[in-house]
Backbone bond lengths (Angstrom), bond angles and torsions (degrees), N, CA, C in turn:
res aa  C-N    CA-C-N  psi(-1)  N-CA   C-N-CA  omega(-1)  CA-C   N-CA-C  phi
1 X - - - 1.468 - - 1.531 110.93 -
2 X 1.344 114.96 -43.30 1.453 120.43 178.97 1.519 110.91 -64.55
3 X 1.353 116.22 -38.44 1.469 121.46 178.65 1.519 110.96 -62.58
4 X 1.340 116.87 -38.24 1.457 121.31 179.55 1.524 111.00 -64.65
5 X 1.346 115.87 -40.89 1.467 120.03 179.25 1.524 110.81 -65.43
6 X 1.338 115.95 -38.83 1.463 120.16 179.01 1.520 110.63 -65.10
7 X 1.347 115.89 -45.18 1.474 121.10 179.03 1.529 110.32 -62.46
8 X 1.345 115.65 -42.13 1.458 120.43 179.57 1.537 110.32 -63.17
9 X 1.337 116.31 -42.75 1.457 121.07 179.46 1.528 111.58 -63.59
10 X 1.347 116.17 -42.60 1.466 120.87 178.59 1.522 110.51 -64.38
11 X 1.338 115.84 -41.07 1.464 120.73 -179.86 1.524 111.36 -63.14
12 X 1.348 116.68 -45.56 1.469 121.02 -179.61 1.529 110.48 -64.59
13 X 1.345 116.06 -40.22 1.468 120.40 177.85 1.521 111.01 -60.60
14 X 1.327 115.98 -45.74 1.467 120.74 178.47 1.509 112.08 -64.96
15 X 1.328 116.28 -39.83 1.471 121.27 -179.20 1.524 111.21 -65.07
16 X 1.338 116.27 -45.56 1.469 119.56 -179.51 1.528 112.04 -68.01
17 X 1.331 116.84 -23.43 1.468 120.26 177.29 1.524 111.16 -80.75
18 X 1.335 116.45 -37.83 1.465 121.57 -174.40 1.532 112.10 -78.00
19 X 1.335 117.94 -41.08 1.471 121.46 -173.91 1.530 112.40 -56.30
20 X 1.349 120.10 -51.17 1.480 118.62 178.44 1.525 112.96 -61.28
21 X 1.355 117.20 -38.00 1.461 120.73 179.94 1.526 111.19 -64.90
22 X 1.343 115.72 -46.67 1.467 120.82 -178.32 1.528 110.57 -64.95
23 X 1.341 116.79 -45.16 1.466 120.06 -179.23 1.527 111.58 -64.02
24 X 1.339 116.63 -40.18 1.469 120.36 178.00 1.520 111.00 -62.57
25 X 1.341 116.55 -47.78 1.473 121.07 178.66 1.523 110.85 -61.26
26 X 1.339 115.90 -40.18 1.471 120.84 -179.31 1.530 110.93 -64.00
27 X 1.343 115.95 -44.23 1.467 119.93 -179.37 1.525 111.85 -67.12
28 X 1.340 116.39 -42.67 1.466 120.38 178.79 1.525 110.64 -62.74
29 X 1.356 115.74 -45.50 1.471 120.11 178.92 1.529 110.90 -64.29
30 X 1.346 115.95 -38.44 1.466 120.21 178.38 1.518 112.10 -64.00
31 X 1.338 116.85 -42.64 1.461 121.02 177.67 1.532 110.97 -64.21
32 X 1.337 115.47 -39.45 1.466 120.42 179.11 1.531 110.56 -61.31
33 X 1.332 116.12 -49.39 1.472 120.56 -179.07 1.527 111.37 -66.71
34 X 1.348 116.23 -36.27 1.466 120.38 179.82 1.527 110.68 -63.82
35 X 1.348 116.09 -51.56 1.470 120.14 -179.61 1.516 111.30 -65.32
36 X 1.326 116.60 -41.72 1.457 120.77 -178.89 1.521 110.89 -67.15
37 X 1.331 116.63 -35.90 1.462 120.78 -178.59 1.510 112.91 -70.57
38 X 1.352 116.34 -35.71 1.466 119.74 -177.95 1.530 111.80 -84.25
39 X 1.324 116.49 -52.47 1.473 120.06 -173.95 1.518 113.62 -83.81
40 X 1.332 116.03 -34.98 1.456 118.42 -175.09 1.522 114.85 -93.76
41 X 1.322 115.81 -9.71 1.471 120.43 -174.11 1.531 112.60 -58.58
42 X 1.324 116.55 -54.18 1.464 120.25 -173.45 1.536 112.08 -74.72
43 X 1.331 116.34 -35.36 1.470 118.59 177.56 1.519 110.20 -67.11
44 X 1.328 115.93 -41.37 1.467 119.74 178.74 1.527 111.48 -66.21
45 X 1.306 116.22 -32.65 1.471 119.78 177.05 1.532 109.64 -64.90
46 X 1.335 115.29 -41.21 1.467 120.69 176.69 1.528 110.73 -63.75
47 X 1.332 116.62 -46.19 1.465 121.00 -179.74 1.519 111.24 -63.62
48 X 1.328 116.19 -39.69 1.463 120.42 -179.88 1.523 111.49 -64.70
49 X 1.322 116.11 -36.82 1.465 120.01 -177.71 1.527 112.19 -73.40
50 X 1.362 116.60 -42.73 1.457 119.56 -172.83 1.528 114.97 -100.71
51 X 1.329 116.95 -22.56 1.467 119.26 -179.09 1.523 111.66 -109.86
52 X 1.320 115.25 -29.71 1.465 118.93 176.43 1.515 114.80 101.03
53 X 1.310 118.56 3.46 1.470 119.72 176.49 1.523 109.55 -151.65
54 X 1.333 114.58 163.63 1.459 121.41 179.54 1.524 110.02 -112.69
55 X 1.334 115.78 160.72 1.465 121.28 178.30 1.526 108.81 -109.96
56 X 1.336 117.55 107.49 1.472 119.64 178.20 1.532 110.85 -62.85
57 X 1.315 116.04 137.98 1.464 120.13 178.42 1.509 114.43 79.92
58 X 1.336 117.57 11.20 1.468 120.62 -179.42 1.527 111.22 -61.89
59 X 1.338 115.99 -37.00 1.468 120.86 179.34 1.518 111.98 -62.49
60 X 1.340 116.77 -38.19 1.462 121.16 178.35 1.527 110.02 -63.95
61 X 1.346 115.45 -44.63 1.461 120.51 179.69 1.525 110.95 -61.22
62 X 1.324 116.77 -44.08 1.470 121.09 179.07 1.524 110.36 -64.24
63 X 1.343 116.02 -40.75 1.467 120.46 179.31 1.524 110.70 -61.20
64 X 1.335 117.09 -42.63 1.469 121.49 178.75 1.528 110.71 -62.90
65 X 1.352 115.94 -42.65 1.467 120.02 179.37 1.526 111.48 -64.63
66 X 1.346 117.08 -39.16 1.471 121.25 178.38 1.526 110.11 -64.84
67 X 1.347 117.01 -43.04 1.468 121.62 179.39 1.528 110.44 -61.46
68 X 1.344 115.91 -44.35 1.471 120.19 178.32 1.530 111.34 -63.34
69 X 1.329 116.26 -40.07 1.470 121.77 -179.74 1.530 110.33 -64.34
70 X 1.338 116.13 -47.52 1.472 120.70 179.84 1.529 110.33 -63.88
71 X 1.352 116.51 -43.24 1.460 120.61 178.62 1.514 112.35 -60.78
72 X 1.347 116.65 -39.31 1.465 121.19 179.39 1.531 110.80 -66.19
73 X 1.337 116.90 -42.51 1.472 120.94 179.69 1.532 110.11 -63.01
74 X 1.346 116.06 -43.10 1.470 120.15 -179.28 1.524 110.93 -63.38
75 X 1.327 116.55 -41.61 1.473 120.10 -179.27 1.524 111.36 -69.02
76 X 1.331 116.84 -41.96 1.474 120.48 179.77 1.527 110.76 -63.86
77 X 1.340 116.05 -38.88 1.469 120.36 -179.07 1.529 112.58 -82.73
78 X 1.344 116.48 1.85 1.465 122.24 -179.08 1.526 111.58 55.84
79 X 1.301 115.72 49.45 1.470 125.28 174.90 1.536 113.99 71.53
80 X 1.333 118.54 1.59 1.465 120.07 -177.69 1.528 111.41 -65.12
81 X 1.342 116.09 -42.97 1.466 120.32 179.95 1.520 110.16 -64.16
82 X 1.337 115.68 -43.39 1.472 120.54 -179.40 1.519 111.19 -62.62
83 X 1.345 117.02 -44.58 1.464 120.87 -179.77 1.524 111.11 -64.90
84 X 1.338 115.73 -35.77 1.466 119.35 177.86 1.524 110.25 -65.89
85 X 1.352 116.63 -46.23 1.466 120.93 179.09 1.527 111.12 -61.79
86 X 1.339 116.25 -42.20 1.461 120.64 179.69 1.522 111.03 -64.27
87 X 1.342 115.76 -39.22 1.461 120.16 177.73 1.519 112.26 -61.08
88 X 1.347 116.13 -38.59 1.471 121.11 177.15 1.520 110.33 -62.44
89 X 1.346 116.72 -45.17 1.465 121.24 -179.90 1.526 111.57 -63.81
90 X 1.330 117.15 -38.35 1.462 120.97 -179.37 1.521 112.51 -67.63
91 X 1.339 116.27 -25.46 1.471 120.01 -178.03 1.524 113.24 -85.72
92 X 1.319 118.12 -13.09 1.466 120.83 -178.45 1.530 109.81 -89.58
93 X 1.341 117.84 119.44 1.470 120.10 178.96 1.536 111.35 -58.37
94 X 1.290 117.12 148.18 1.465 126.53 -178.37 1.528 112.00 72.61
95 X 1.348 116.32 -46.92 1.469 119.81 178.82 1.525 110.29 -61.74
96 X 1.350 116.59 -40.35 1.464 119.13 -179.45 1.528 112.06 -65.34
97 X 1.358 116.55 -28.54 1.464 120.35 177.91 1.530 111.43 -71.09
98 X 1.313 116.24 -29.37 1.470 121.34 179.38 1.523 110.50 -84.88
99 X 1.332 115.42 -40.54 1.465 120.47 -173.92 1.526 112.50 -65.24
100 X 1.342 116.68 -44.59 1.461 120.26 -173.44 1.535 113.16 -61.77
101 X 1.361 119.78 -48.45 1.474 118.72 177.90 1.531 112.62 -61.64
102 X 1.347 116.94 -38.48 1.469 120.30 179.17 1.522 109.64 -65.12
103 X 1.329 116.51 -41.65 1.466 121.43 178.28 1.523 110.45 -60.13
104 X 1.324 117.11 -41.51 1.469 121.09 -179.63 1.528 111.61 -65.53
105 X 1.341 116.36 -40.14 1.466 120.39 178.86 1.525 110.33 -64.25
106 X 1.340 115.96 -44.58 1.469 120.79 179.85 1.529 110.54 -63.33
107 X 1.333 116.18 -42.75 1.471 120.16 178.18 1.521 110.92 -60.92
108 X 1.334 115.64 -39.40 1.472 119.92 -179.77 1.522 111.22 -67.27
109 X 1.344 116.95 -38.45 1.466 120.70 -177.80 1.528 111.73 -72.40
110 X 1.342 117.07 -42.15 1.462 120.25 -173.73 1.533 113.94 -99.15
111 X 1.327 116.37 -22.60 1.470 120.20 177.92 1.518 108.39 -130.22
112 X 1.339 117.05 74.40 1.468 121.37 -176.44 1.524 112.05 -54.01
113 X 1.347 115.96 141.69 1.464 119.32 -174.51 1.523 114.61 -74.10
114 X 1.371 118.08 -3.59 1.459 118.37 -177.58 1.520 112.84 -59.98
115 X 1.359 117.05 -23.74 1.458 119.91 179.19 1.530 110.97 -69.04
116 X 1.336 116.29 -25.98 1.458 120.56 -179.46 1.526 111.61 -87.63
117 X 1.329 117.32 -17.09 1.452 121.77 -178.04 1.527 110.17 -95.13
118 X 1.299 116.46 133.96 1.462 120.66 -178.47 1.525 111.66 -81.37
119 X 1.317 116.59 -45.88 1.466 120.45 -178.72 1.515 110.00 -161.41
120 X 1.335 115.48 161.35 1.464 121.87 177.63 1.521 108.76 -93.30
121 X 1.318 116.03 136.15 1.465 120.76 -177.81 1.524 110.59 -137.24
122 X 1.330 114.34 161.98 1.463 120.69 171.09 1.525 107.93 -108.22
123 X 1.329 115.23 137.99 1.457 121.61 177.95 1.523 108.06 -125.67
124 X 1.312 116.32 136.03 1.469 120.27 178.53 1.527 107.84 -74.58
125 X 1.319 114.26 91.13 1.469 121.19 -172.36 1.531 107.99 -154.35
126 X 1.317 122.86 141.21 1.474 128.91 8.49 1.528 114.60 -87.31
127 X 1.354 116.82 -2.39 1.469 118.44 176.28 1.520 109.09 -147.83
128 X 1.281 116.09 168.83 1.461 122.33 -179.59 1.525 109.80 -62.88
129 X 1.336 116.32 132.00 1.463 121.02 179.64 1.516 113.80 95.34
130 X 1.346 116.89 -10.86 1.468 121.92 177.75 1.524 107.80 -116.15
131 X 1.333 116.14 127.15 1.468 120.52 -176.90 1.526 111.06 -109.42
132 X 1.320 115.79 138.42 1.458 122.29 177.45 1.526 109.44 -117.96
133 X 1.331 114.78 146.58 1.463 120.79 179.44 1.523 109.93 -84.98
134 X 1.324 116.13 131.64 1.458 120.74 178.57 1.514 111.01 -140.23
135 X 1.331 115.39 176.13 1.462 121.12 -179.00 1.530 109.63 -130.08
136 X 1.322 115.23 132.12 1.464 120.39 177.15 1.524 108.24 -74.13
137 X 1.327 116.38 123.08 1.463 120.17 179.23 1.526 112.19 -103.82
138 X 1.342 115.60 -32.55 1.469 117.76 -178.84 1.527 109.59 -172.19
139 X 1.336 114.49 162.38 1.464 119.25 171.81 1.523 107.71 -79.53
140 X 1.325 115.96 135.44 1.459 119.38 -176.00 1.524 110.92 -76.18
141 X 1.330 115.67 134.82 1.472 120.63 -177.02 1.525 112.51 -105.99
142 X 1.329 117.29 0.97 1.467 120.01 179.62 1.526 110.26 -71.67
143 X 1.301 116.04 150.81 1.457 120.65 -179.88 1.523 110.00 -95.11
144 X 1.313 116.10 119.50 1.457 121.81 175.99 1.531 108.45 -116.77
145 X 1.315 117.05 117.51 1.468 120.13 -178.53 1.525 111.34 -62.87
146 X 1.335 115.35 -32.41 1.460 119.45 -175.38 1.524 113.04 -72.30
147 X 1.343 117.52 -25.22 1.466 119.73 -172.96 1.530 113.18 -83.65
148 X 1.310 117.61 -17.17 1.458 119.67 -178.70 1.516 110.67 68.04
149 X 1.321 116.71 -128.37 1.455 121.72 -178.64 1.532 112.42 -99.30
150 X 1.292 117.81 10.91 1.455 120.91 -177.60 1.529 110.91 -72.97
151 X 1.325 115.13 147.14 1.469 120.80 178.25 1.521 110.11 -81.28
152 X 1.317 115.96 136.86 1.462 122.47 176.02 1.518 108.21 -120.40
153 X 1.321 116.70 145.89 1.469 121.10 -178.11 1.526 110.76 -126.80
154 X 1.338 114.45 145.49 1.468 120.92 172.68 1.526 107.72 -82.08
155 X 1.310 115.98 125.44 1.462 121.48 -178.53 1.521 109.56 -120.50
156 X 1.317 116.15 123.52 1.466 120.46 175.98 1.524 108.45 -90.03
157 X 1.333 116.52 123.35 1.463 122.95 179.97 1.532 108.31 -102.89
158 X 1.336 118.09 103.97 1.469 120.60 -174.76 1.521 113.09 -78.15
159 X 1.317 114.96 154.01 1.469 120.73 173.65 1.521 109.03 -89.98
160 X 1.302 116.30 151.29 1.463 121.49 178.29 1.524 108.33 -110.04
161 X 1.347 120.28 134.58 1.467 127.87 7.95 1.542 113.55 -97.83
162 X 1.333 117.86 13.34 1.473 121.16 -175.97 1.520 109.00 -113.19
163 X 1.343 118.05 89.35 1.460 121.24 -170.48 1.518 116.49 -71.43
164 X 1.343 117.66 -3.07 1.465 118.62 177.44 1.524 111.41 -76.20
165 X 1.334 115.84 -20.11 1.461 119.31 176.26 1.518 108.54 -101.37
166 X 1.299 116.36 151.25 1.456 120.82 -179.67 1.516 109.23 165.38
167 X 1.308 116.32 -153.47 1.456 119.97 -179.93 1.529 108.49 -149.70
168 X 1.323 115.35 165.46 1.459 121.34 -177.44 1.520 110.41 -112.86
169 X 1.325 115.63 134.70 1.454 120.47 175.01 1.528 108.31 -125.61
170 X 1.320 116.52 158.12 1.464 122.11 178.58 1.516 107.60 -111.26
171 X 1.335 116.24 122.67 1.468 121.06 -171.19 1.526 109.99 -126.30
172 X 1.311 114.93 141.99 1.463 121.44 174.82 1.530 108.98 -67.41
173 X 1.340 116.46 142.08 1.463 121.67 -177.59 1.527 112.27 -54.70
174 X 1.329 117.38 -38.27 1.462 120.89 -176.51 1.530 112.65 -69.87
175 X 1.333 116.79 -16.97 1.464 120.64 -179.36 1.529 112.79 -94.12
176 X 1.329 117.22 3.11 1.462 121.33 179.83 1.523 110.43 -95.44
177 X 1.331 115.84 136.17 1.463 121.37 173.04 1.526 106.42 -108.21
178 X 1.317 117.05 104.42 1.465 121.55 -177.88 1.527 109.26 -76.11
179 X 1.334 116.66 128.16 1.468 122.06 -177.49 1.527 110.42 -89.83
180 X 1.323 114.65 149.56 1.476 119.62 179.54 1.523 111.65 -93.37
181 X 1.330 115.81 36.74 1.468 121.25 175.95 1.525 108.27 -124.31
182 X 1.328 115.92 157.62 1.452 120.58 179.32 1.514 112.19 -74.63
183 X 1.318 115.40 163.75 1.467 121.42 179.10 1.526 110.65 -61.88
184 X 1.348 116.59 -40.55 1.468 120.48 -178.93 1.524 111.40 -62.17
185 X 1.330 116.53 -41.08 1.471 120.35 178.44 1.526 110.58 -65.07
186 X 1.322 116.18 -40.90 1.462 120.46 179.07 1.526 111.09 -65.08
187 X 1.345 116.55 -37.45 1.467 120.08 177.82 1.520 111.40 -64.53
188 X 1.344 116.73 -38.18 1.472 119.92 177.17 1.524 110.75 -61.84
189 X 1.327 115.97 -38.25 1.465 120.74 177.80 1.522 110.86 -61.60
190 X 1.338 116.16 -41.83 1.470 121.34 -179.54 1.522 110.67 -68.37
191 X 1.349 116.29 -48.41 1.470 121.15 -176.66 1.537 111.24 -62.54
192 X 1.322 116.86 -37.48 1.478 120.75 -178.62 1.505 112.93 -80.73
193 X 1.342 117.41 -3.87 1.455 119.69 -178.08 1.510 112.48 68.81
194 X 1.333 117.20 26.58 1.456 121.03 179.14 1.523 114.28 91.39
195 X 1.335 116.70 -1.54 1.471 119.92 -179.13 1.525 111.98 -72.31
196 X 1.346 116.45 -32.01 1.469 120.35 -179.65 1.517 108.90 -109.03
197 X 1.329 116.56 111.07 1.454 122.07 176.40 1.525 109.76 -81.97
198 X 1.339 117.88 155.58 1.474 120.24 179.76 1.534 113.21 -53.94
199 X 1.339 116.90 -38.23 1.465 119.19 -178.69 1.532 113.11 -70.34
200 X 1.355 116.55 -14.15 1.460 120.67 178.31 1.525 111.04 -78.70
């Protein structure tokens, strides 16, 4: 019985190690073949006909050059070209529904929101005795007659496992429990659905 548990434990350990590696390799290889098949297909056909050989990965190289070219144009135009293109996408029905979520995912991957968050906090929400993880975004500047001179803070409450969506609440300073962990660690907790603790 003990031997079975050991074998099972070893198997699960190996499985959890292999799955991320295999999926990563599969996705990278898939992206390589996708880009090479679309961008490099016709050029390689031309090279094969007139030169006699093909260049593996030509599509990837062309894709990189196109990305650099587009990035250079956007920077030179000071984002005017990008804003114009984005405006066109926002005006097209259905396309705008697809574009916006993809844009948010890309922004999250390349421009993590931790720079916008000041600190990770716990708020007693949605009821007394239950705590939710949130992020301080700013000190609230609205005037509330009921609060007197007390400080109020804007708190972003992220959804799990997609922290770009959520809602904002305004909380009194005395009701905030400031955590001794970084914003990045707190985001990992949210994205993992609680599976990865900060100490992990």
